[in-house]
MILUM-165544 format. One record per residue (C-alpha): residue number from 1; x, y, z; residue in three letters. Coordinates in Angstrom, 1 decimal. Each point is the difference from the previous one (the first is absolute). Layout:
<atoms>
<atom><seq>NUM</seq><px>X</px><py>Y</py><pz>Z</pz><type>ala</type></atom>
...
</atoms>
This chain:
<atoms>
<atom><seq>1</seq><px>43.1</px><py>-25.2</py><pz>3.4</pz><type>unk</type></atom>
<atom><seq>2</seq><px>-1.0</px><py>1.7</py><pz>3.3</pz><type>unk</type></atom>
<atom><seq>3</seq><px>-0.3</px><py>3.4</py><pz>-1.7</pz><type>unk</type></atom>
<atom><seq>4</seq><px>-2.4</px><py>-1.3</py><pz>-2.6</pz><type>unk</type></atom>
<atom><seq>5</seq><px>-2.4</px><py>-1.4</py><pz>2.6</pz><type>unk</type></atom>
<atom><seq>6</seq><px>0.1</px><py>3.2</py><pz>1.9</pz><type>unk</type></atom>
<atom><seq>7</seq><px>-0.5</px><py>2.3</py><pz>-3.0</pz><type>unk</type></atom>
<atom><seq>8</seq><px>-3.1</px><py>-1.7</py><pz>-1.4</pz><type>unk</type></atom>
<atom><seq>9</seq><px>-2.2</px><py>0.4</py><pz>3.2</pz><type>unk</type></atom>
<atom><seq>10</seq><px>1.2</px><py>3.6</py><pz>0.3</pz><type>unk</type></atom>
<atom><seq>11</seq><px>-0.9</px><py>0.8</py><pz>-3.6</pz><type>unk</type></atom>
<atom><seq>12</seq><px>-3.4</px><py>-1.7</py><pz>0.4</pz><type>unk</type></atom>
<atom><seq>13</seq><px>-0.6</px><py>2.0</py><pz>3.1</pz><type>unk</type></atom>
<atom><seq>14</seq><px>0.9</px><py>3.3</py><pz>-1.7</pz><type>unk</type></atom>
<atom><seq>15</seq><px>-2.1</px><py>-0.8</py><pz>-3.0</pz><type>unk</type></atom>
<atom><seq>16</seq><px>-3.0</px><py>-0.8</py><pz>2.3</pz><type>unk</type></atom>
<atom><seq>17</seq><px>0.5</px><py>3.3</py><pz>1.9</pz><type>unk</type></atom>
<atom><seq>18</seq><px>0.2</px><py>2.0</py><pz>-3.2</pz><type>unk</type></atom>
<atom><seq>19</seq><px>-3.2</px><py>-1.6</py><pz>-1.3</pz><type>unk</type></atom>
<atom><seq>20</seq><px>-1.9</px><py>0.4</py><pz>3.3</pz><type>unk</type></atom>
<atom><seq>21</seq><px>1.0</px><py>3.7</py><pz>0.1</pz><type>unk</type></atom>
<atom><seq>22</seq><px>-1.3</px><py>0.5</py><pz>-3.5</pz><type>unk</type></atom>
<atom><seq>23</seq><px>-3.3</px><py>-1.5</py><pz>1.0</pz><type>unk</type></atom>
<atom><seq>24</seq><px>-0.3</px><py>2.2</py><pz>3.0</pz><type>unk</type></atom>
<atom><seq>25</seq><px>0.6</px><py>3.1</py><pz>-2.0</pz><type>unk</type></atom>
<atom><seq>26</seq><px>-2.4</px><py>-1.1</py><pz>-2.8</pz><type>unk</type></atom>
<atom><seq>27</seq><px>-2.8</px><py>-1.0</py><pz>2.4</pz><type>unk</type></atom>
<atom><seq>28</seq><px>-1.2</px><py>3.6</py><pz>0.4</pz><type>unk</type></atom>
<atom><seq>29</seq><px>-1.2</px><py>0.1</py><pz>-3.6</pz><type>unk</type></atom>
<atom><seq>30</seq><px>-1.7</px><py>-3.5</py><pz>0.3</pz><type>unk</type></atom>
<atom><seq>31</seq><px>-3.6</px><py>0.0</py><pz>-0.9</pz><type>unk</type></atom>
<atom><seq>32</seq><px>-2.6</px><py>-0.6</py><pz>2.7</pz><type>unk</type></atom>
<atom><seq>33</seq><px>-3.8</px><py>-0.4</py><pz>-0.1</pz><type>unk</type></atom>
<atom><seq>34</seq><px>-2.7</px><py>1.4</py><pz>2.3</pz><type>unk</type></atom>
<atom><seq>35</seq><px>-3.7</px><py>-0.8</py><pz>-0.2</pz><type>unk</type></atom>
<atom><seq>36</seq><px>-2.6</px><py>2.3</py><pz>1.5</pz><type>unk</type></atom>
<atom><seq>37</seq><px>-2.7</px><py>2.6</py><pz>-0.6</pz><type>unk</type></atom>
<atom><seq>38</seq><px>0.7</px><py>3.4</py><pz>-1.6</pz><type>unk</type></atom>
<atom><seq>39</seq><px>-0.8</px><py>2.7</py><pz>2.6</pz><type>unk</type></atom>
<atom><seq>40</seq><px>1.4</px><py>3.1</py><pz>-1.9</pz><type>unk</type></atom>
<atom><seq>41</seq><px>1.3</px><py>0.7</py><pz>-3.4</pz><type>unk</type></atom>
<atom><seq>42</seq><px>1.6</px><py>3.2</py><pz>-1.6</pz><type>unk</type></atom>
<atom><seq>43</seq><px>1.8</px><py>0.5</py><pz>-3.3</pz><type>unk</type></atom>
<atom><seq>44</seq><px>3.3</px><py>-0.9</py><pz>1.8</pz><type>unk</type></atom>
<atom><seq>45</seq><px>-0.9</px><py>-2.4</py><pz>2.9</pz><type>unk</type></atom>
<atom><seq>46</seq><px>-2.3</px><py>-2.8</py><pz>1.0</pz><type>unk</type></atom>
<atom><seq>47</seq><px>-0.7</px><py>-1.0</py><pz>3.5</pz><type>unk</type></atom>
<atom><seq>48</seq><px>-0.9</px><py>-3.7</py><pz>0.7</pz><type>unk</type></atom>
<atom><seq>49</seq><px>-1.3</px><py>-1.4</py><pz>3.3</pz><type>unk</type></atom>
<atom><seq>50</seq><px>1.0</px><py>-3.6</py><pz>0.6</pz><type>unk</type></atom>
<atom><seq>51</seq><px>-0.7</px><py>-2.4</py><pz>2.8</pz><type>unk</type></atom>
<atom><seq>52</seq><px>2.9</px><py>-0.9</py><pz>2.4</pz><type>unk</type></atom>
<atom><seq>53</seq><px>0.3</px><py>-2.2</py><pz>3.0</pz><type>unk</type></atom>
<atom><seq>54</seq><px>-0.5</px><py>3.1</py><pz>2.2</pz><type>unk</type></atom>
<atom><seq>55</seq><px>-3.0</px><py>1.4</py><pz>-1.9</pz><type>unk</type></atom>
<atom><seq>56</seq><px>0.2</px><py>2.2</py><pz>-3.1</pz><type>unk</type></atom>
<atom><seq>57</seq><px>2.8</px><py>2.0</py><pz>-1.5</pz><type>unk</type></atom>
<atom><seq>58</seq><px>-0.1</px><py>2.8</py><pz>-2.6</pz><type>unk</type></atom>
<atom><seq>59</seq><px>2.9</px><py>0.1</py><pz>-2.5</pz><type>unk</type></atom>
<atom><seq>60</seq><px>0.7</px><py>2.9</py><pz>-2.4</pz><type>unk</type></atom>
<atom><seq>61</seq><px>1.4</px><py>-0.8</py><pz>-3.5</pz><type>unk</type></atom>
<atom><seq>62</seq><px>1.4</px><py>2.5</py><pz>-2.5</pz><type>unk</type></atom>
<atom><seq>63</seq><px>-1.4</px><py>-0.4</py><pz>-3.5</pz><type>unk</type></atom>
<atom><seq>64</seq><px>1.5</px><py>1.5</py><pz>-3.1</pz><type>unk</type></atom>
<atom><seq>65</seq><px>-0.1</px><py>-0.3</py><pz>-3.7</pz><type>unk</type></atom>
<atom><seq>66</seq><px>1.6</px><py>-3.5</py><pz>0.1</pz><type>unk</type></atom>
<atom><seq>67</seq><px>-2.6</px><py>-1.4</py><pz>2.4</pz><type>unk</type></atom>
<atom><seq>68</seq><px>-2.2</px><py>-2.5</py><pz>-1.8</pz><type>unk</type></atom>
<atom><seq>69</seq><px>-3.7</px><py>-0.4</py><pz>0.8</pz><type>unk</type></atom>
<atom><seq>70</seq><px>-1.8</px><py>-3.2</py><pz>-0.9</pz><type>unk</type></atom>
<atom><seq>71</seq><px>-3.6</px><py>-1.2</py><pz>0.6</pz><type>unk</type></atom>
<atom><seq>72</seq><px>0.3</px><py>-3.7</py><pz>0.0</pz><type>unk</type></atom>
<atom><seq>73</seq><px>1.9</px><py>-0.8</py><pz>-3.3</pz><type>unk</type></atom>
<atom><seq>74</seq><px>-1.1</px><py>3.2</py><pz>-1.7</pz><type>unk</type></atom>
<atom><seq>75</seq><px>1.9</px><py>3.3</py><pz>0.0</pz><type>unk</type></atom>
<atom><seq>76</seq><px>-1.5</px><py>2.7</py><pz>2.3</pz><type>unk</type></atom>
<atom><seq>77</seq><px>0.8</px><py>3.6</py><pz>1.0</pz><type>unk</type></atom>
<atom><seq>78</seq><px>0.4</px><py>1.9</py><pz>3.2</pz><type>unk</type></atom>
<atom><seq>79</seq><px>-3.5</px><py>1.2</py><pz>-0.4</pz><type>unk</type></atom>
<atom><seq>80</seq><px>-1.3</px><py>-3.6</py><pz>0.3</pz><type>unk</type></atom>
<atom><seq>81</seq><px>1.5</px><py>-0.2</py><pz>3.5</pz><type>unk</type></atom>
<atom><seq>82</seq><px>-2.6</px><py>1.2</py><pz>2.5</pz><type>unk</type></atom>
<atom><seq>83</seq><px>-0.2</px><py>0.3</py><pz>3.7</pz><type>unk</type></atom>
<atom><seq>84</seq><px>-1.4</px><py>-3.2</py><pz>1.3</pz><type>unk</type></atom>
<atom><seq>85</seq><px>1.4</px><py>-2.1</py><pz>-2.8</pz><type>unk</type></atom>
<atom><seq>86</seq><px>2.0</px><py>-3.1</py><pz>0.9</pz><type>unk</type></atom>
<atom><seq>87</seq><px>3.6</px><py>0.1</py><pz>-1.4</pz><type>unk</type></atom>
<atom><seq>88</seq><px>3.2</px><py>-1.9</py><pz>-0.2</pz><type>unk</type></atom>
<atom><seq>89</seq><px>3.0</px><py>2.4</py><pz>-0.1</pz><type>unk</type></atom>
<atom><seq>90</seq><px>3.3</px><py>-1.3</py><pz>-1.4</pz><type>unk</type></atom>
<atom><seq>91</seq><px>2.7</px><py>2.5</py><pz>1.2</pz><type>unk</type></atom>
<atom><seq>92</seq><px>3.6</px><py>0.5</py><pz>0.8</pz><type>unk</type></atom>
<atom><seq>93</seq><px>1.4</px><py>2.0</py><pz>3.0</pz><type>unk</type></atom>
<atom><seq>94</seq><px>2.8</px><py>2.4</py><pz>-0.4</pz><type>unk</type></atom>
<atom><seq>95</seq><px>1.3</px><py>2.2</py><pz>2.8</pz><type>unk</type></atom>
<atom><seq>96</seq><px>-3.3</px><py>-0.3</py><pz>1.9</pz><type>unk</type></atom>
<atom><seq>97</seq><px>-2.3</px><py>0.8</py><pz>-3.0</pz><type>unk</type></atom>
<atom><seq>98</seq><px>-2.2</px><py>-2.7</py><pz>-1.4</pz><type>unk</type></atom>
<atom><seq>99</seq><px>-0.3</px><py>0.3</py><pz>-3.8</pz><type>unk</type></atom>
<atom><seq>100</seq><px>-2.9</px><py>-1.8</py><pz>-1.5</pz><type>unk</type></atom>
<atom><seq>101</seq><px>0.9</px><py>-1.9</py><pz>-3.2</pz><type>unk</type></atom>
<atom><seq>102</seq><px>-3.4</px><py>-1.6</py><pz>-0.5</pz><type>unk</type></atom>
<atom><seq>103</seq><px>-3.5</px><py>0.4</py><pz>1.5</pz><type>unk</type></atom>
<atom><seq>104</seq><px>-2.3</px><py>-2.9</py><pz>-0.7</pz><type>unk</type></atom>
<atom><seq>105</seq><px>-3.7</px><py>0.7</py><pz>0.4</pz><type>unk</type></atom>
<atom><seq>106</seq><px>-2.9</px><py>-2.4</py><pz>-0.3</pz><type>unk</type></atom>
<atom><seq>107</seq><px>-1.1</px><py>-0.9</py><pz>-3.5</pz><type>unk</type></atom>
<atom><seq>108</seq><px>-2.6</px><py>2.3</py><pz>-1.5</pz><type>unk</type></atom>
<atom><seq>109</seq><px>-3.5</px><py>-1.4</py><pz>-0.1</pz><type>unk</type></atom>
<atom><seq>110</seq><px>-1.3</px><py>-0.8</py><pz>-3.5</pz><type>unk</type></atom>
<atom><seq>111</seq><px>-3.2</px><py>1.8</py><pz>-0.9</pz><type>unk</type></atom>
</atoms>
């Protein structure tokens, strides 16, 4: 009887540790969002300036063929992203590199 009451908490503790370790390892690929203004764009990178508590910060994101561009609800292209445009970047960080998954631009004005 004593063994059973000792084993259950130990098993629960080990299961919790295994789950928490998995979350810590998986967190690096977790998606984040950053809102700001595009300050530079190239075929492979976009730089966005955002406001922080201590002023402003510039963040560089890698863009590739999988990066989706949207203007409001409509599809867009990299060419639609311009310096000075507001943007919301959804990205994941891996080994210090921020890879943009989606760049959301303001909706295009209707003529």
